[in-house]
C-alpha positions in Angstrom: 0.0 0.0 0.0 1.1 3.5 -0.6 2.5 5.2 2.4 1.5 8.7 1.3 -2.3 8.5 1.1 -2.5 12.1 0.0 -0.8 11.1 -3.2 -3.0 8.1 -4.0 -3.9 8.3 -7.7 -5.4 5.4 -9.7 -5.5 7.2 -13.1 -1.9 6.1 -14.1 -2.7 2.5 -13.4 -6.0 2.7 -15.2 -4.5 4.2 -18.3 -1.6 1.7 -18.4 -4.1 -1.2 -18.0 -6.1 0.3 -20.9 -3.0 0.7 -23.0 -2.0 -2.9 -22.3 -5.5 -4.1 -23.0 -5.5 -2.4 -26.4 -2.0 -3.5 -27.3 -2.5 -7.1 -26.4 -5.9 -7.2 -28.2 -3.9 -6.1 -31.3 -1.4 -8.9 -30.8 -4.2 -11.4 -30.4 -5.8 -10.3 -33.6 -2.4 -10.7 -35.3 -1.9 -14.2 -34.0 -5.3 -15.2 -35.1 -5.4 -13.4 -38.5 -1.9 -14.2 -39.8 -2.1 -18.1 -39.2 -5.5 -18.1 -40.8 -4.3 -16.0 -43.7 -1.4 -18.4 -44.3 -3.6 -21.5 -44.0 -6.2 -20.0 -46.4 -3.7 -18.8 -49.0 -1.3 -21.8 -48.9 -3.1 -24.7 -47.2 0.2 -25.6 -45.5 0.5 -26.2 -41.8 4.3 -26.1 -42.1 4.2 -22.6 -43.6 2.0 -21.4 -40.7 4.6 -22.8 -38.4 7.4 -21.0 -40.2 5.5 -17.7 -39.9 5.1 -18.3 -36.2 8.8 -19.1 -35.9 9.7 -15.9 -37.7 7.4 -13.9 -35.4 8.7 -15.2 -32.1 12.4 -15.7 -32.7 13.1 -12.0 -33.0 11.0 -11.4 -29.8 13.3 -13.8 -27.9 16.4 -12.2 -29.3 15.1 -8.7 -28.4 14.3 -9.8 -24.9 17.8 -11.2 -24.4 19.5 -7.9 -25.1 17.2 -5.0 -24.4 17.0 -5.0 -20.6 19.6 -2.3 -20.1 18.3 -0.4 -23.1 14.9 0.0 -21.4 16.6 1.7 -18.4 18.8 3.9 -20.6 16.0 5.1 -22.9 13.2 5.1 -20.4 10.2 2.8 -20.1 7.8 5.4 -21.6 9.8 5.9 -24.8 10.4 2.2 -25.3 6.7 1.2 -24.9 5.5 4.0 -27.2 8.1 3.3 -29.9 7.3 -0.4 -29.7 3.6 0.0 -30.3 4.1 2.4 -33.2 6.7 0.1 -34.9 4.4 -2.9 -34.5 1.5 -1.0 -36.0 3.5 0.0 -39.1 4.7 -3.6 -39.7 1.2 -5.1 -39.3 -0.4 -2.5 -41.5 2.1 -3.3 -44.3 0.9 -6.9 -44.6 -2.6 -6.2 -45.9 -1.5 -3.1 -47.9 1.1 -5.2 -49.8 -1.5 -7.9 -50.3 -4.0 -5.4 -51.7 -1.3 -4.1 -54.0 -0.7 -7.6 -55.2 3.0 -7.7 -54.3 3.1 -9.6 -51.0 5.3 -12.6 -51.1 5.8 -15.2 -48.4 9.3 -14.0 -47.5 7.9 -10.5 -47.1 5.3 -11.8 -44.7 8.0 -13.5 -42.7 10.1 -10.3 -42.5 7.2 -8.1 -41.4 6.1 -10.6 -38.7 9.7 -10.7 -37.6 9.6 -7.0 -37.1 6.5 -7.2 -34.9 8.3 -9.7 -32.7 11.4 -7.7 -32.5 9.6 -4.6 -31.3 6.9 -6.2 -29.2 9.1 -7.8 -26.5 10.8 -4.5 -25.3 7.4 -2.8 -25.2 5.7 -5.4 -23.1 8.7 -5.5 -20.7 8.7 -1.7 -20.3 5.0 -1.7 -19.4 5.3 -4.7 -17.0 8.1 -3.3 -14.9 6.0 -0.2 -14.1 3.4 -2.3 -12.3 4.8 -2.1 -8.7 5.2 1.7 -9.0 1.7 2.1 -10.4 0.2 -0.2 -7.6 1.9 1.9 -4.9 0.7 5.1 -6.4 -2.8 3.7 -6.6 -2.7 2.6 -2.9 -3.3 -1.0 -4.0 -1.7 -4.3 -3.0 0.7 -5.8 -5.5 -1.3 -9.0 -5.6 -4.4 -7.2 -6.6 -2.6 -5.0 -9.1 -0.9 -8.0 -10.7 -4.3 -9.7 -11.0 -5.8 -6.6 -12.6 -2.9 -6.4 -15.0 -3.3 -10.0 -15.9 -7.0 -9.6 -16.1 -6.6 -6.7 -18.5 -4.5 -9.0 -20.7 -7.1 -11.7 -20.4 -9.9 -9.3 -21.3 -7.9 -8.2 -24.4 -7.5 -11.8 -25.4 -11.2 -12.4 -24.8 -12.3 -9.4 -26.8 -10.0 -10.2 -29.7 -10.8 -13.9 -29.7 -14.6 -13.3 -29.5 -14.5 -10.8 -32.3 -11.5 -12.1 -34.2 -13.0 -15.3 -35.6 -16.2 -13.5 -36.6 -14.3 -10.6 -38.2 -12.0 -13.0 -40.1 -15.1 -14.8 -41.5 -17.0 -11.6 -42.3 -14.3 -9.2 -43.4 -11.3 -11.4 -44.3 -7.9 -11.6 -42.7 -6.5 -8.6 -44.6 -9.0 -6.1 -43.1 -8.7 -7.6 -39.6 -4.9 -6.9 -39.8 -5.7 -3.3 -40.7 -7.9 -3.1 -37.6 -5.0 -4.6 -35.6 -2.6 -1.9 -36.8 -5.0 0.7 -35.5 -5.0 -0.8 -32.0 -1.3 -0.1 -31.7 -1.8 3.5 -32.7 -4.3 3.8 -29.8 -2.2 2.0 -27.2 0.9 4.2 -27.7 -0.6 7.5 -26.5 -2.6 5.8 -23.7 0.6 4.6 -22.1 2.5 7.8 -22.8 -0.2 9.9 -21.0 -0.7 7.3 -18.2 2.9 7.4 -17.0 3.6 11.0 -17.8 5.4 12.7 -14.9 6.4 9.4 -13.2 10.1 9.3 -12.5 10.3 5.5 -12.9 9.0 5.9 -16.5 11.9 8.1 -17.5 15.5 7.2 -18.4 17.2 6.1 -15.2 20.1 8.1 -13.8 23.4 6.3 -14.2 26.6 6.4 -12.1 28.6 6.1 -15.3 28.1 6.9 -19.0 26.5 4.3 -21.2 29.1 2.2 -23.0 29.5 -1.3 -24.4 31.3 -2.3 -21.2 28.6 -1.0 -18.9 25.9 -2.5 -21.1 27.5 -5.9 -21.0 27.8 -5.7 -17.2 24.2 -4.7 -16.7 23.0 -7.3 -19.1 24.9 -10.1 -17.3 23.6 -8.9 -13.9 20.0 -9.7 -14.9 20.9 -13.3 -15.8 23.1 -13.8 -12.8 20.3 -12.7 -10.6 17.9 -15.3 -12.2 20.6 -18.1 -12.0 21.2 -17.4 -8.3 17.4 -17.7 -7.4 16.3 -21.4 -7.6 12.6 -20.5 -7.7 13.0 -17.9 -10.5 15.2 -20.3 -12.4 12.6 -23.1 -12.0 9.8 -20.8 -13.1 11.8 -19.9 -16.2 12.7 -23.5 -17.2 9.2 -24.8 -16.7 7.6 -21.9 -18.5 10.1 -22.3 -21.3 8.7 -25.7 -22.1 5.1 -24.9 -21.7 5.2 -21.7 -23.7 6.6 -23.6 -26.7 3.8 -26.1 -26.4 1.2 -23.4 -26.0 2.5 -21.7 -29.1 2.2 -24.9 -31.1 -1.3 -25.3 -29.9 -2.5 -21.7 -30.6 -0.6 -21.1 -33.8 -1.1 -24.4 -35.6 -2.9 -27.3 -33.8 -6.1 -25.5 -32.7 -6.6 -23.6 -36.0 -6.0 -26.8 -37.9 -8.3 -28.8 -35.6 -11.1 -26.2 -36.0 -10.7 -26.1 -39.8 -10.7 -29.9 -40.2 -13.1 -31.1 -37.5 -15.2 -28.1 -36.5 -16.8 -25.1 -38.3 -13.7 -23.1 -39.0 -12.8 -19.5 -37.9 -16.0 -18.9 -36.0 -15.5 -21.9 -33.8 -11.9 -20.9 -33.3 -13.0 -17.5 -32.1 -15.6 -19.0 -29.7 -13.1 -21.5 -28.3 -10.6 -18.8 -27.6 -13.4 -16.6 -26.2 -14.4 -19.4 -23.8 -10.9 -19.7 -22.6 -10.5 -15.9 -22.3 -13.8 -15.4 -20.3 -12.8 -18.0 -17.7 -9.2 -16.8 -17.6 -10.4 -13.3 -16.9 -12.7 -14.6 -14.2 -9.9 -16.6 -12.6 -7.5 -13.6 -12.5 -10.1 -11.3 -11.0 -11.2 -13.9 -8.4 -7.6 -14.5 -7.4 -7.0 -10.8 -7.1 -9.9 -10.5 -4.7 -9.3 -13.5 -2.5 -6.0 -15.1 -3.6 -4.0 -13.6 -0.7 -5.9 -15.9 1.7 -4.5 -19.0 0.1 -1.1 -20.6 -0.2 0.5 -19.9 -3.6 2.3 -23.2 -4.2 -0.8 -25.6 -4.1 -2.8 -23.2 -6.2 0.0 -22.8 -8.7 0.6 -26.6 -9.0 -3.0 -27.6 -9.3 -3.7 -24.9 -11.9 -0.8 -25.9 -14.1 -1.8 -29.5 -14.0 -5.4 -28.6 -15.0 -4.2 -26.2 -17.7 -1.8 -28.6 -19.5 -2.7 -32.0 -20.8 -6.5 -32.1 -20.9 -7.2 -29.9 -24.0 -4.8 -32.0 -26.2 -6.5 -35.2 -25.2 -10.0 -33.8 -25.7 -9.1 -32.5 -29.2 -7.9 -36.0 -30.2 -11.0 -37.9 -29.0 -13.8 -35.4 -29.4 -14.8 -34.1 -32.9 -17.5 -31.8 -31.7 -17.4 -28.2 -30.4 -18.9 -28.7 -26.9 -16.3 -30.9 -25.1 -13.4 -28.8 -26.3 -15.2 -25.6 -25.3 -15.9 -27.0 -21.8 -12.3 -28.1 -21.2 -10.9 -24.8 -22.5 -13.2 -23.0 -20.1 -11.9 -25.0 -17.2 -8.3 -24.5 -18.3 -9.0 -20.7 -18.6 -9.9 -20.6 -14.9 -6.7 -22.4 -14.1 -4.5 -20.1 -16.2 -6.2 -17.0 -14.8 -4.7 -17.9 -11.4 -1.2 -18.6 -12.8 -0.4 -15.2 -14.2 -0.9 -13.1 -11.0 1.0 -15.7 -8.9 4.0 -15.6 -11.2 3.9 -11.8 -11.5 3.7 -11.3 -7.7 6.5 -13.7 -7.1 8.7 -11.9 -9.6 8.0 -8.4 -8.3 8.4 -9.3 -4.7 11.7 -11.0 -5.4 13.4 -8.6 -7.7 14.7 -5.1 -6.5 13.6 -2.1 -8.4 17.0 -1.2 -9.9 17.2 -4.6 -11.5 13.6 -5.1 -12.6 14.0 -4.2 -16.3 17.0 -6.4 -16.7 15.7 -9.3 -14.8 12.2 -9.2 -16.4 13.9 -9.0 -19.8 16.1 -12.0 -18.9 13.1 -14.1 -17.7 11.1 -13.1 -20.7 13.9 -14.2 -23.0 14.4 -17.4 -21.0 10.8 -18.5 -21.1 10.4 -17.6 -24.8 13.6 -19.4 -25.8 11.7 -22.5 -27.1 8.5 -20.6 -28.0 9.5 -20.0 -31.7 10.1 -23.7 -32.1 6.6 -24.6 -30.8 4.7 -23.5 -33.9 7.4 -24.8 -36.2 7.6 -28.2 -34.6 3.8 -28.5 -34.5 3.5 -27.7 -38.2 6.3 -30.1 -39.2 5.0 -32.9 -37.0 1.4 -32.5 -38.3 2.7 -32.8 -41.9 4.7 -35.9 -41.0 2.7 -37.9 -38.4 -0.7 -36.3 -38.5 -2.7 -34.1 -36.2 -3.8 -36.6 -33.6 -0.4 -38.0 -33.0 1.0 -34.5 -32.7 -1.6 -33.5 -30.2 -0.9 -36.5 -28.0 2.9 -35.9 -28.2 2.5 -32.2 -27.1 0.1 -33.2 -24.3 2.5 -35.8 -22.9 5.4 -33.4 -22.8 3.1 -30.8 -21.2 2.2 -33.2 -18.4 5.9 -33.9 -17.6 6.6 -30.2 -17.4 3.7 -29.5 -15.1 4.9 -32.2 -12.6 8.0 -30.1 -11.7 6.3 -28.1 -8.9 5.3 -31.4 -7.3 8.8 -33.0 -7.6 11.2 -30.2 -6.7 11.1 -28.5 -3.3 12.2 -25.0 -4.5 8.7 -24.3 -5.7 7.3 -24.4 -2.2 9.3 -21.3 -1.4 6.9 -19.1 -3.3 4.7 -19.1 -0.2 7.5 -17.5 1.9 8.5 -14.7 -0.5 6.1 -12.1 0.9 6.5 -13.0 4.6 8.0 -10.2 6.8 11.1 -12.2 7.7 11.9 -12.7 4.1 11.9 -9.0 3.0 15.5 -8.3 3.9 17.8 -8.0 0.8 20.8 -10.1 0.9 23.9 -9.5 -1.2 24.7 -11.5 -4.3 28.1 -11.4 -5.9 29.2 -8.2 -7.6 26.7 -6.1 -5.6 23.4 -7.6 -6.9 20.8 -7.4 -4.1 18.3 -10.2 -3.8 16.2 -12.3 -1.6 17.7 -15.7 -1.1 15.1 -18.2 -2.2 
């Protein structure tokens, strides 16, 4: 809670939540529209996977190296520049298609640009959350749930409308609408954090240089490596994000096209997941602090992993898959706020941009391969076998919190005796988890 109640102001948090909602809605429209565009125009699951790979690989590379840059340039500038660059790249796809000159390699390059600029912008917005929560006089757990809920709401809105819009307007016009969302998100964030010192370029003890950049970049990764819980979160999420990408970019669109009613059912399924994920995040924000984090986290990940893959194999109708995706949505709605709260309570302010960039890069390291692997496996062994293989690996990953004791420490992070910062090598402060 904010210590200065006279300075409580929820407008910055509200505007940043709105900016994040609009920006993520745009990303969701892209991730629905582009795979569908590729499948419609080429009929190739492998090419859809290649586009997903080209989108996510630059995002991973950007996350690996941009942590210090966010502090040097300022979080406000990075977020605004990110949204504007993504908007231009997305708008170019339908415009080139309308002009009749869009080729597959151009699509890959433009999607690579969206990935390259998206990651720094998302990190720049995310690291502002503790500052905005304090200014709003709000607990970090509740603010994290609202932030995650805004993202879920964006996914819900985009998913509910995206399938219908693709069916009615076509993928090209949906991408133009997507580009407009980035043009809205940029000024919302700029005005939301205007005047906040933490949004500006951070003061430095020494001038920016390649040497200081390398040192600051390494500090973020050293911090993660020294924290068993953070390292475990990164490794587990690394695997599951790749599998989720294969599901959302290739397996689910292909399943809905072959077994269900196409783009409309795809939108409805994603909407069912989004509604329940939003509900899960909001409920956790309201009452989650009353419960232990580790059991909730473990159960939620087990529920959210394997079941959808199995149901997609053995059920060829809409209702069973919609029901299991709704249940999984509730589970995933709990996961986001827990992981965000653990992260913010663990990482000191001066390292937050670098550590969040490092963890983002780490968890997304395999993500670009998810869509590529899914597309190649479908073409070689078929959709059903690929679904079962992905589900089996997901189950193994979600058993980690049950097996390894470091995960139980997420219940002790926020306790009063654990708030003292201990020193890491080379001056990096941290809670020893």
